[in-house]
C-alpha positions in Angstrom: 26.5 56.4 1.2 25.0 54.7 -1.7 21.2 55.0 -2.4 21.1 51.5 -3.6 18.9 49.2 -1.5 21.0 46.2 -0.5 21.0 43.8 2.5 24.5 44.9 3.6 23.4 48.5 4.1 22.0 49.2 7.6 19.6 51.9 6.3 18.4 49.6 3.4 14.9 49.1 4.8 14.5 52.7 5.6 15.6 53.6 2.0 13.1 51.1 0.6 10.3 52.6 2.6 11.3 56.0 1.3 11.2 54.8 -2.3 7.7 53.4 -1.7 6.6 56.8 -0.4 6.0 55.5 3.2 8.9 57.4 4.8 9.5 60.9 3.5 12.0 62.2 6.1 14.7 59.6 5.6 17.6 62.0 6.1 16.3 63.3 9.4 15.7 59.8 10.7 19.2 58.9 9.8 20.5 61.9 11.7 18.7 60.8 14.8 20.1 57.3 14.6 23.7 58.7 14.2 23.0 60.8 17.4 21.9 57.7 19.3 25.1 55.9 18.2 27.1 58.8 19.5 25.3 58.6 22.9 26.1 54.8 23.1 29.7 55.5 22.2 29.9 58.0 25.0 28.5 55.5 27.4 31.1 52.9 26.3 33.9 55.4 26.8 32.7 56.3 30.2 32.4 52.6 31.2 35.9 51.9 29.8 37.4 54.8 31.8 35.7 53.6 35.0 37.3 50.2 34.5 40.8 51.5 33.6 40.9 54.1 36.4 39.3 51.7 38.9 36.8 54.4 39.7 33.1 53.7 40.3 31.2 50.6 39.3 31.6 49.5 35.7 29.4 47.1 33.8 30.9 44.2 31.9 27.8 44.3 29.7 26.4 47.6 28.5 22.9 47.5 27.0 19.9 49.8 26.9 16.2 49.0 26.8 14.6 52.1 25.4 11.0 50.8 25.9 11.6 50.7 29.7 14.4 53.3 29.9 16.5 50.7 31.6 20.2 49.8 31.5 20.5 46.1 32.2 23.6 44.7 33.9 24.7 41.1 33.5 28.0 39.3 33.2 28.8 37.6 30.0 30.1 34.0 30.4 31.3 31.4 28.0 28.8 28.8 26.7 30.2 25.3 27.0 27.4 24.1 24.6 28.3 26.6 21.9 27.8 25.2 18.4 30.7 27.2 17.0 33.9 25.1 16.9 36.2 28.2 17.0 34.4 29.4 20.1 34.9 26.1 21.9 38.6 26.1 20.9 39.0 29.7 22.4 37.3 28.5 25.6 39.8 25.6 25.9 42.7 27.9 25.3 41.5 30.3 27.9 41.2 27.5 30.5 44.7 26.2 29.7 46.2 29.7 30.1 44.1 30.6 33.2 46.5 29.2 35.9 49.5 31.1 34.6 47.5 34.3 34.2 46.1 33.9 37.8 49.6 33.3 39.1 51.0 36.4 37.4 48.1 38.5 38.8 48.8 37.1 42.3 52.5 37.8 42.0 51.8 41.4 40.9 49.5 42.0 43.8 52.0 40.6 46.3 54.8 42.7 44.8 52.6 45.8 45.1 51.8 44.9 48.7 55.5 44.7 49.6 56.3 48.2 48.3 56.5 50.5 51.2 54.7 53.8 50.5 56.6 57.0 51.0 53.7 58.4 53.0 50.5 60.1 52.0 50.5 63.8 51.2 47.4 64.4 53.3 45.5 62.3 55.8 42.4 62.3 53.5 44.3 61.5 50.3 42.4 58.3 49.6 43.5 58.1 46.0 47.2 58.5 46.9 47.7 61.3 44.5 51.3 62.5 44.4 53.0 65.5 42.8 56.1 64.7 40.7 58.5 67.6 40.3 
């Protein structure tokens, strides 16, 4: 990482404070921030696995408020008053493709419902785990 203080560098302000003599443990602070990024990455992986495995309750929005030690949950929705033209165009494309996407999902669910299960291995096998040999 360059020691040059530039706006594109995320540690630029911290480096500037170090050059002014205000912050003298720049490297240790940087190590802590990397650790925090690792924790956030772990939370994102856990949330993704819950979604993919359909296990537990996943959050469509993952945030953390460290002042209150709080993980907010909210659903991100499109903004019809968005000032970005590309954003509005993607919203129109999504709405145009939505009926076909919903029909495909419905057809898949109906096809899965028609499949006759071979029978569960155990009466308490709620995840329908099977052994393939």
